[in-house]
N, C-alpha and C positions, 0 to 999 in steps of 0.2 A: 212748805210746798215740796213735793216730791222732786227728786232729781230729774225725771223725765219731763217734768212740767216747767223746770227752770228755763229762763231765755238762753238761746244759743248765742247770743251777741257777746262781744268782748266789751266789758264795762270801761275798760281803759284803752280803747283803741287808739294806737299811735296814728299821727297824721302824716309823718314822713314815710314816704314808700320804702326807703331802705330800712326804717325801724320795722315797718310791717314785715318786710321780707325776713329780717332777722327773727322776729317774733315767730313767724311760721316755720322757719328752719328749726328753731329751738323746740317748738311743740312737736314737729315730726320726729325730731331726735328723742324727745322724751317718750313719745309713743313707741318708738322702735325699742328703747331701752326697757320700757314696761314689758313689752312683748317679749323680749329676751329673758326678763326676770321670771315671767310666767311660764316659759317653756321648761319642760322637765330635763332631767339629766340625760335621758335617752336622746331627746332632740338636739341638745347640746353636742353630745357626742357625734350624732349623725352630721350635724353642720360642720364640725371640725374635720371629720373624716372626709366629707364631701369637698371642702375647701382644700384639703391636702391632695386628695386624689385627683382633683381637677387642675393640679398645678403642673408646671413644667419639671420641677423637682421629682415629683412622682414618676413621670414619664422617663426621665433620664435614670433614675435608680431602677426602674424596671427594665430598661434597656440594658443596663449594665448587668444586672442579675441574670437575665436571660442569655446575654451574650457570653458571660462566663460559665453559665450552666452548659451551654452548648459546646464551648471550646474545651471544657474538661471532659464532657461526655462522648465527644467524637475523637478523643485520644491525642489532641494537640499539646497537652501538658502531661509529658512522661512521668513526672514524679507525683501526679495525683491519680488515683485510680478512677475510672469511670464508674459511677454509681447509678446512672439511669441512661443506659444506652438507647433504650426504646423511647425515651422521653415520656413515658406514662406518668411518672411522678410529676414531671413538670406540667403536663397537661391536666393532671387532677388537681394540682395546687392552683393552677390558673382558673380551673372551673370553680373551685371552692371560693377563691378570692372574688371573682366575678359575681357570684351569688351575694356575697356580703357587700360588696361595692354597690351593686344595683339596689339592694335594700336601703343602704345609707342614702343614696341618691334619691330614692322615692320618698323616703321619710323627709328629706329636706325639701323636696319640691312639694309635698303635701302642705307642709308648713308655710313655704313661700306662696302657695296658691291661696291659703287662708288670708294671708296678709294682703295680697293682691286683690282678692274680692272685697276686702274692707276698704282698700284705697279706692277701688272702682266705685263702690257704693258712695264713698265720701265725694268723689269726683261727680257722680251723678246728682247728689244732693245739692252740691254747690252749682252745678249747671242748672238745676231746676230753680233754685233760689234766684240765680242770676236772671233767668228766663222770666221770672215772675216780676223781679225788680224792673227790668228793661221794659216790660209790657206796661208796668204803671208809670215809668218815666215817659214813655212814648204817648200814653194817654194825656198825661200832664202837658207835655211839650205841644201835642196837637191842640189840646184845649186853648193853651196860651196863644198859639199861631192863629187859631180861628178867632180868638178875642181880638187879636191885633190886625186881623183881615189878611193874613198871609194866604195867597192864592193856593200854594202847594198844599196847604193843610186840607183842602177839599178832596185831594186825591184819595180815591176809594181803596186803593192798594194798602193803605195804612189801616183800613178797618180789619182786615185779616190778621195783620201784624199786632192788633191791640188785644187780640183773644189769647187767652192762656192755653198752652199745649197741654193736652192730657197725656202723661207718660205711658198710661196703659194702652191707650190707642196707638201711639207709636210703636210700642212693643207688639202689638197685635199686627200692624202693618209690616214690621220687620219680619215677623214669623211667617205671614202670608207671602212676602216676597221670597223668602228662603224656600218655602215649599214650591212655589211657582218655578224658581230656578232649578230645583232638584228634578222637577218634573220634565223640564225641557232639555 
């Protein structure tokens, strides 16, 4: 049986909710670890750089460097000669640093975006499966209620709930709504 044809259910499904929660946490951690192992050295460097440059330590270090640079170059430290009185070197260094930092951030964001899309796809699939299962359960409960003669089972509002939702139709409606909203 091909991997894509294998059932997606857990053969050893735990019954205890806390065990289910722990299994899910482990599965998500394993997926994140596998994703990290698949990433290249460039991605890992970008992640480390982005994590450091997004920290308070980085901000403090930069504040100290720039403050010292300014103090030295406006002549407040008489025993150190000014080396950048017009601050052109400082501006150039800051510009080059900004180019590299923005590149590292974009690399990390691109990677995070891929992971986010996968998680959104997983959420959507689980939601669609849940909708399918709930529709079937509703049909079963309604049939049982009708068999028992429960008056509420005759409510026609349940008929619409018993139909499966077509995700492509929902997406079409969302797109139409967005277009109508943009026009108005």
